[in-house]
C-alpha positions as CSV (number, residue, x, y, z in Angstrom):
1,X,-36.5,26.1,-39.7
2,X,-33.9,26.9,-42.3
3,X,-32.7,24.1,-44.6
4,X,-29.6,24.9,-46.7
5,X,-26.7,23.5,-48.5
6,X,-23.4,24.9,-49.8
7,X,-21.7,24.4,-53.1
8,X,-18.3,25.5,-54.4
9,X,-19.4,25.3,-58.1
10,X,-19.4,29.0,-59.0
11,X,-20.8,28.5,-62.5
12,X,-23.9,26.6,-61.4
13,X,-27.4,27.8,-62.2
14,X,-29.1,30.0,-59.7
15,X,-32.5,31.6,-58.9
16,X,-31.3,34.8,-57.2
17,X,-28.2,37.0,-57.5
18,X,-27.4,39.0,-54.4
19,X,-24.7,41.6,-53.8
20,X,-23.2,41.7,-50.3
21,X,-20.8,44.3,-49.0
22,X,-18.8,44.7,-45.7
23,X,-18.3,48.2,-44.5
24,X,-16.4,49.6,-41.5
25,X,-13.1,50.8,-40.2
26,X,-9.8,48.9,-40.8
27,X,-9.2,45.9,-38.5
28,X,-12.8,45.3,-37.7
29,X,-12.7,41.7,-39.1
30,X,-14.3,42.4,-42.5
31,X,-11.8,40.4,-44.5
32,X,-11.8,37.5,-42.1
33,X,-15.6,37.4,-42.1
34,X,-15.7,37.2,-45.9
35,X,-12.9,34.7,-46.1
36,X,-14.6,32.5,-43.5
37,X,-18.0,32.7,-45.2
38,X,-16.7,32.2,-48.8
39,X,-14.0,29.6,-48.1
40,X,-14.3,28.4,-44.5
41,X,-10.9,29.6,-43.5
42,X,-9.6,32.7,-41.7
43,X,-6.1,32.9,-43.3
44,X,-5.6,36.2,-45.1
45,X,-3.2,37.5,-47.7
46,X,-2.0,41.0,-48.3
47,X,-4.4,43.1,-50.4
48,X,-3.4,45.7,-52.9
49,X,-6.9,46.8,-53.8
50,X,-9.6,48.9,-52.1
51,X,-12.1,46.2,-52.6
52,X,-11.7,42.4,-52.6
53,X,-14.2,40.2,-54.5
54,X,-15.5,36.6,-53.7
55,X,-18.4,34.5,-54.9
56,X,-20.4,32.0,-52.9
57,X,-23.4,29.9,-54.1
58,X,-25.8,28.4,-51.6
59,X,-29.0,26.5,-51.6
60,X,-31.4,28.0,-49.1
61,X,-35.0,26.7,-48.5
62,X,-35.0,25.2,-52.1
63,X,-33.7,28.4,-53.7
64,X,-30.2,28.6,-55.3
65,X,-28.7,31.9,-54.4
66,X,-25.5,33.3,-55.9
67,X,-23.8,35.9,-53.7
68,X,-21.3,38.4,-54.9
69,X,-19.2,39.3,-51.9
70,X,-17.3,42.6,-51.8
71,X,-14.9,43.3,-48.9
72,X,-14.2,47.1,-48.6
73,X,-10.9,48.0,-47.0
74,X,-12.1,50.8,-44.6
75,X,-9.6,53.4,-45.7
76,X,-11.1,56.7,-46.9
77,X,-8.6,57.1,-49.7
78,X,-10.5,54.3,-51.5
79,X,-14.0,55.8,-51.0
80,X,-14.4,56.7,-54.6
81,X,-13.9,53.1,-55.7
82,X,-16.0,51.6,-52.8
83,X,-19.0,53.8,-53.4
84,X,-19.6,52.1,-56.8
85,X,-20.1,48.8,-54.9
86,X,-22.5,50.4,-52.3
87,X,-24.9,51.3,-55.0
88,X,-25.9,47.8,-56.1
89,X,-25.8,46.2,-52.6
90,X,-28.7,44.1,-51.3
91,X,-27.0,43.2,-48.0
92,X,-24.7,45.6,-46.1
93,X,-22.7,44.3,-43.2
94,X,-21.9,47.4,-41.2
95,X,-19.1,46.3,-38.9
96,X,-17.3,47.6,-35.8
97,X,-14.9,46.2,-33.2
98,X,-16.4,45.8,-29.8
99,X,-12.9,46.4,-28.2
100,X,-12.5,49.8,-30.0
101,X,-15.1,52.5,-29.2
102,X,-13.9,54.7,-32.1
103,X,-14.8,52.0,-34.6
104,X,-18.4,52.0,-33.3
105,X,-18.6,55.8,-33.4
106,X,-17.4,55.7,-37.1
107,X,-19.8,53.0,-38.0
108,X,-22.7,55.1,-36.7
109,X,-21.6,58.5,-37.8
110,X,-19.6,57.9,-41.0
111,X,-20.1,54.5,-42.5
112,X,-23.8,54.3,-42.0
113,X,-24.2,57.7,-43.7
114,X,-22.0,56.5,-46.6
115,X,-24.4,53.6,-47.2
116,X,-27.5,55.7,-47.1
117,X,-26.0,58.4,-49.3
118,X,-24.7,56.1,-52.0
119,X,-26.9,53.1,-52.2
120,X,-29.4,53.2,-55.1
121,X,-31.4,50.0,-54.6
122,X,-34.9,50.8,-53.4
123,X,-34.8,47.9,-50.9
124,X,-31.8,46.5,-49.0
125,X,-30.8,45.1,-45.6
126,X,-28.3,46.7,-43.3
127,X,-27.0,44.5,-40.5
128,X,-24.9,46.0,-37.6
129,X,-22.2,43.5,-36.6
130,X,-20.0,43.8,-33.5
131,X,-16.9,41.7,-33.8
132,X,-14.4,40.2,-31.3
133,X,-17.1,39.0,-29.0
134,X,-14.6,36.5,-27.7
135,X,-12.5,39.4,-26.2
136,X,-15.2,40.7,-23.7
137,X,-12.5,41.5,-21.1
138,X,-11.3,44.2,-23.5
139,X,-14.8,45.5,-24.5
140,X,-15.2,49.3,-24.8
141,X,-18.6,49.6,-26.5
142,X,-21.6,49.6,-24.1
143,X,-24.6,47.5,-25.1
144,X,-26.8,50.5,-24.3
145,X,-25.2,52.5,-27.1
146,X,-25.6,49.7,-29.6
147,X,-29.2,49.2,-28.7
148,X,-29.9,53.0,-29.0
149,X,-28.4,53.1,-32.5
150,X,-30.3,50.0,-33.7
151,X,-33.6,51.2,-32.3
152,X,-33.1,54.6,-33.9
153,X,-32.6,53.2,-37.4
154,X,-34.5,49.9,-37.0
155,X,-31.4,47.7,-37.6
156,X,-30.8,44.1,-36.6
157,X,-27.6,43.5,-34.5
158,X,-25.3,40.5,-34.2
159,X,-22.3,40.1,-32.0
160,X,-20.0,37.5,-33.4
161,X,-16.5,35.9,-33.5
162,X,-15.7,36.2,-37.2
163,X,-13.6,33.1,-37.0
164,X,-16.7,31.0,-36.0
165,X,-18.1,29.7,-39.3
166,X,-21.6,29.0,-37.8
167,X,-21.9,32.6,-36.6
168,X,-20.9,34.0,-40.0
169,X,-23.2,31.6,-42.0
170,X,-26.2,32.4,-39.9
171,X,-25.9,36.1,-40.5
172,X,-25.9,35.8,-44.3
173,X,-28.5,33.1,-44.4
174,X,-31.0,35.1,-42.4
175,X,-30.3,38.3,-44.4
176,X,-30.7,36.5,-47.7
177,X,-34.0,35.1,-46.7
178,X,-35.2,38.5,-45.6
179,X,-34.3,40.2,-48.9
180,X,-36.0,37.5,-50.9
181,X,-39.1,37.1,-48.7
182,X,-39.8,40.8,-48.8
183,X,-39.6,40.8,-52.6
184,X,-36.5,43.0,-52.6
185,X,-35.2,41.6,-55.9
186,X,-35.9,43.3,-59.2
187,X,-36.7,41.2,-62.3
188,X,-33.3,41.8,-63.8
189,X,-31.7,40.4,-60.6
190,X,-33.7,37.2,-60.6
191,X,-32.8,34.3,-62.9
192,X,-35.3,31.4,-62.9
193,X,-33.8,28.1,-64.2
194,X,-33.9,24.4,-63.4
195,X,-31.9,23.6,-60.3
196,X,-29.1,21.0,-60.4
197,X,-27.2,21.1,-57.1
198,X,-23.9,19.4,-56.6
199,X,-21.8,18.8,-53.5
200,X,-24.3,20.1,-51.0
201,X,-24.7,19.5,-47.4
202,X,-28.0,20.1,-45.5
203,X,-28.4,21.6,-42.1
204,X,-31.5,22.1,-40.1
205,X,-31.7,24.4,-37.1
């Protein structure tokens, strides 16, 4: 059972600081996923940068976790900028579009290698995420190929609709717990202080 609450108070005290990044081709739903998770809405605004930044603070199983969320744009011309954010990541959302086989091929053969080549944390979690699960009549990516890639690299896989808030929250809740439970936080990334939670809601599932 997971018990958690959400707060919009970005300057509140926290126990853990996690860096989260989304990686994948353009139009895989990365920006919508971050927007839905951070703000609960799917409306987007034009971006002029190679990386967009958001912050979310959650209470998860009695721990206050501040998450720095980095949405990378998926265009190779911004790779030099994006790689600096890969390095400090604790959670990597490796995303592809289930209705575009080329986005899956790039996730496996290019973006996954980018993560492995540039990340410097000793420990981190990579989650493979297939988006547009609500458009199964247009699906191009066979489940067998997804399973083979995940088995080869021991990756968890989630198929989601990025506009479904529950789907999105569950992914980052589970990943955050895995990172913390396995001790994948260095001393400099952990901040122990008294907790004072405001405006929280609690969910059990």
